[in-house]
C-alpha positions as semicolon CSV with decimal commas, in nm:
position;residue;x (nm);y (nm);z (nm)
1;M;1,926;3,369;-0,088
2;N;1,803;3,577;-0,395
3;T;1,420;3,514;-0,513
4;I;1,357;3,366;-0,817
5;E;1,084;3,486;-1,049
6;L;0,790;3,227;-1,177
7;E;0,512;3,299;-1,409
8;A;0,182;3,171;-1,335
9;K;-0,173;3,167;-1,440
10;V;-0,501;3,178;-1,265
11;R;-0,646;2,809;-1,315
12;K;-1,026;2,861;-1,379
13;A;-1,085;2,494;-1,444
14;D;-1,067;2,261;-1,149
15;G;-1,104;1,896;-1,112
16;S;-0,865;1,586;-1,196
17;R;-0,967;1,589;-1,561
18;N;-0,858;1,949;-1,600
19;A;-0,537;1,870;-1,400
20;R;-0,471;1,587;-1,662
21;R;-0,509;1,810;-1,935
22;L;-0,264;2,057;-1,806
23;R;0,005;1,802;-1,743
24;R;-0,026;1,676;-2,112
25;S;0,050;2,031;-2,218
26;G;0,330;2,079;-2,017
27;Q;0,159;2,290;-1,722
28;L;0,143;2,200;-1,331
29;P;-0,142;2,243;-1,136
30;A;-0,058;2,463;-0,828
31;V;-0,236;2,607;-0,525
32;L;-0,098;2,941;-0,327
33;Y;-0,181;2,941;0,043
34;G;-0,104;3,161;0,331
35;H;-0,178;3,481;0,536
36;G;-0,541;3,464;0,537
37;M;-0,592;3,445;0,215
38;T;-0,830;3,227;-0,006
39;P;-0,636;2,966;-0,163
40;L;-0,578;3,054;-0,529
41;A;-0,575;2,748;-0,799
42;L;-0,294;2,842;-1,063
43;E;-0,079;2,648;-1,333
44;I;0,280;2,691;-1,393
45;N;0,517;2,561;-1,665
46;Y;0,666;2,236;-1,584
47;R;1,000;2,292;-1,729
48;A;1,056;2,642;-1,551
49;F;0,953;2,491;-1,183
50;A;1,217;2,192;-1,248
51;Q;1,497;2,428;-1,318
52;I;1,418;2,588;-0,966
53;L;1,419;2,265;-0,814
54;S;1,762;2,208;-0,969
55;T;1,922;2,494;-0,823
56;K;2,119;2,489;-0,517
57;A;1,834;2,632;-0,326
58;G;1,619;2,330;-0,416
59;G;1,314;2,322;-0,246
60;N;1,406;2,564;-0,017
61;A;1,396;2,826;-0,302
62;V;1,260;3,172;-0,245
63;I;0,999;3,228;-0,540
64;Q;0,861;3,554;-0,651
65;L;0,518;3,453;-0,823
66;K;0,404;3,660;-1,119
67;A;0,038;3,539;-1,143
68;E;-0,131;3,657;-1,468
69;G;-0,509;3,716;-1,389
70;A;-0,475;3,804;-1,047
71;K;-0,391;4,077;-0,785
72;L;-0,167;3,983;-0,535
73;K;-0,081;4,161;-0,203
74;E;0,205;3,925;-0,128
75;S;0,374;3,701;-0,400
76;T;0,691;3,578;-0,218
77;C;0,656;3,225;-0,141
78;L;0,823;2,888;-0,044
79;I;0,724;2,562;-0,182
80;K;0,509;2,392;0,081
81;D;0,451;2,060;-0,070
82;L;0,510;1,852;-0,397
83;Q;0,297;1,558;-0,509
84;H;0,464;1,310;-0,732
85;D;0,333;1,017;-0,958
86;P;0,405;0,680;-0,773
87;V;0,517;0,534;-1,087
88;T;0,719;0,785;-1,279
89;D;0,808;0,998;-0,962
90;L;0,708;1,330;-1,190
91;I;0,572;1,594;-1,014
92;Q;0,186;1,620;-1,045
93;H;0,101;1,932;-0,795
94;V;0,258;2,217;-0,645
95;D;0,160;2,393;-0,328
96;F;0,294;2,715;-0,234
97;T;0,278;2,911;0,086
98;V;0,294;3,290;0,088
99;I;0,611;3,428;0,344
100;S;0,717;3,778;0,467
101;L;1,076;3,869;0,353
102;T;1,092;4,032;0,691
103;E;0,931;3,728;0,947
104;K;1,165;3,430;1,006
105;I;1,040;3,108;0,919
106;E;1,113;2,740;0,979
107;V;1,259;2,525;0,692
108;E;1,445;2,183;0,660
109;V;1,815;2,230;0,547
110;P;2,010;1,884;0,444
111;I;2,337;1,810;0,593
112;I;2,634;1,745;0,343
113;V;2,909;1,543;0,469
114;K;3,279;1,604;0,366
115;N;3,546;1,329;0,346
116;A;3,332;1,046;0,442
117;E;3,557;0,773;0,278
118;D;3,873;0,959;0,436
119;C;3,717;0,950;0,783
120;A;3,970;0,824;1,027
121;G;3,732;0,620;1,212
122;V;3,593;0,440;0,911
123;K;3,932;0,342;0,789
124;A;3,999;0,177;1,129
125;G;3,691;-0,008;1,109
126;G;3,403;0,194;1,223
127;I;3,086;0,301;1,117
128;L;2,982;0,627;1,021
129;D;2,621;0,686;1,141
130;M;2,392;1,003;1,001
131;I;2,119;1,052;1,253
132;Y;2,024;1,348;1,074
133;H;2,051;1,382;0,699
134;E;1,845;1,742;0,714
135;I;1,778;1,948;1,001
136;E;1,540;2,216;1,087
137;V;1,655;2,600;1,123
138;T;1,479;2,921;1,189
139;C;1,565;3,226;0,997
140;L;1,438;3,489;0,776
141;P;1,377;3,395;0,412
142;T;1,681;3,528;0,259
143;Q;1,913;3,392;0,485
144;I;1,818;3,028;0,434
145;P;2,151;2,844;0,409
146;E;2,182;2,587;0,095
147;S;2,333;2,315;0,315
148;I;2,525;2,252;0,620
149;T;2,841;2,093;0,557
150;V;3,022;1,877;0,788
151;D;3,395;1,747;0,750
152;V;3,417;1,402;0,936
153;K;3,792;1,352;0,822
154;V;3,945;1,352;1,168
155;M;3,630;1,162;1,372
156;Q;3,753;0,833;1,536
157;V;3,574;0,554;1,659
158;G;3,346;0,703;1,955
159;D;3,347;1,052;1,816
160;S;3,039;1,255;1,768
161;I;2,914;1,558;1,627
162;H;2,655;1,747;1,825
163;A;2,394;2,012;1,708
164;R;2,623;2,274;1,866
165;D;2,909;2,188;1,636
166;L;2,747;2,252;1,344
167;K;2,839;2,586;1,180
168;V;2,552;2,775;1,044
169;P;2,540;3,157;0,876
170;E;2,473;3,414;1,132
171;G;2,086;3,488;1,158
172;V;2,030;3,125;1,147
173;S;1,968;2,910;1,465
174;I;1,906;2,525;1,459
175;N;1,608;2,368;1,600
176;L;1,766;2,112;1,815
177;E;1,918;2,063;2,155
178;P;2,269;2,153;2,183
179;D;2,363;1,802;2,285
180;E;2,178;1,619;2,021
181;V;2,407;1,392;1,833
182;V;2,378;1,465;1,478
183;I;2,695;1,216;1,300
184;A;2,855;0,958;1,501
185;V;3,137;0,694;1,425
186;H;3,046;0,363;1,593
187;A;3,260;0,075;1,700
188;P;3,180;-0,223;1,427
189;R;3,005;-0,504;1,602
190;K;3,186;-0,834;1,702
191;E;3,023;-1,168;1,599
192;E;2,949;-1,375;1,890
193;V;3,177;-1,703;1,823
194;P;3,067;-2,007;2,047
195;G;3,339;-2,165;2,238
196;A;3,415;-2,531;2,281
197;E;3,144;-2,574;2,557
198;G;2,898;-2,352;2,343
199;A;2,956;-2,560;2,034
200;E;2,922;-2,925;2,212
201;A;2,582;-2,743;2,377
202;A;2,467;-2,671;2,037
203;T;2,523;-3,021;1,891
204;Q;2,272;-3,177;2,146
205;P;1,919;-3,113;2,141
206;E;1,761;-2,939;2,454
207;V;1,533;-3,179;2,649
208;I;1,272;-3,020;2,905
209;E;1,081;-3,305;3,097
210;K;0,768;-3,197;3,271
211;G;0,555;-3,408;3,520
212;K;0,632;-3,725;3,705
213;K;0,862;-3,963;3,498
214;P;0,679;-4,306;3,494
215;E;0,828;-4,595;3,662
216;E;0,950;-4,884;3,463
217;G;0,670;-5,116;3,288
218;E;0,440;-4,810;3,346
219;A;0,242;-4,642;3,077
220;A;0,298;-4,250;3,023
221;P;-0,034;-4,126;3,086
222;A;0,037;-3,781;2,941
223;A;0,179;-3,901;2,607
224;A;-0,135;-4,135;2,575
225;A;-0,337;-3,845;2,638
226;K;-0,163;-3,589;2,357
227;P;-0,347;-3,715;2,039
228;A;-0,667;-3,718;2,190
229;A;-0,605;-3,351;2,325
230;A;-0,477;-3,254;1,972
231;A;-0,780;-3,434;1,799
232;A;-1,032;-3,223;2,041
233;K;-0,851;-2,915;1,953
234;P;-0,987;-2,839;1,597
235;A;-1,346;-2,924;1,723
236;A;-1,332;-2,690;2,022
237;E;-1,222;-2,421;1,786
238;K;-1,527;-2,528;1,530
239;K;-1,765;-2,523;1,805
240;A;-1,629;-2,183;1,941
241;K;-1,659;-2,009;1,593
């Protein structure tokens, strides 16, 4: 994966008021972290950053920052975090983290499913279940795969694809147990249809009798006491409060 250059400026003023001013002018507030350095407040162009996100590398793009007003010992970085507006979903803030091109890192890589509509198990009525939509891998920054493609065309009902089955480039290792299921095709759930006995039982209300059954002509003490107990319950709760 090639590095992408991004121009930035040191952000002298801080605070939410200045951040809003930057956004109105088409800029984004950002912070650069990493390798024991003091966090550096920056501002970057919104459109230029959005173009980086629209590349195949997306959020895993390796960025070479050119920070005006600062001398950086290390300027190669990754996107650490993005903050979005909850209403517009526009990016509000970016955190970058400094990396070394010679040190392995851990990143999340998306899984792309191929031939999902032509999957044999799905055509037979099965359900395609993606347990993982992305997985963590360890590799050098220049070896980060854009995605991991999985072809599910020949999968039958009951088949599974495990972490050990995924094909990744040389130098990339998957941070999952080899037997971990990533994608599976499950059998469709069968709806339980009650039989004749079940249907007959369902039409008759269930009656549960408690205590001694009163003799003919004898009053049912439990039934007589029930209204009094019900009337006393709110009073008892009120007293407890």
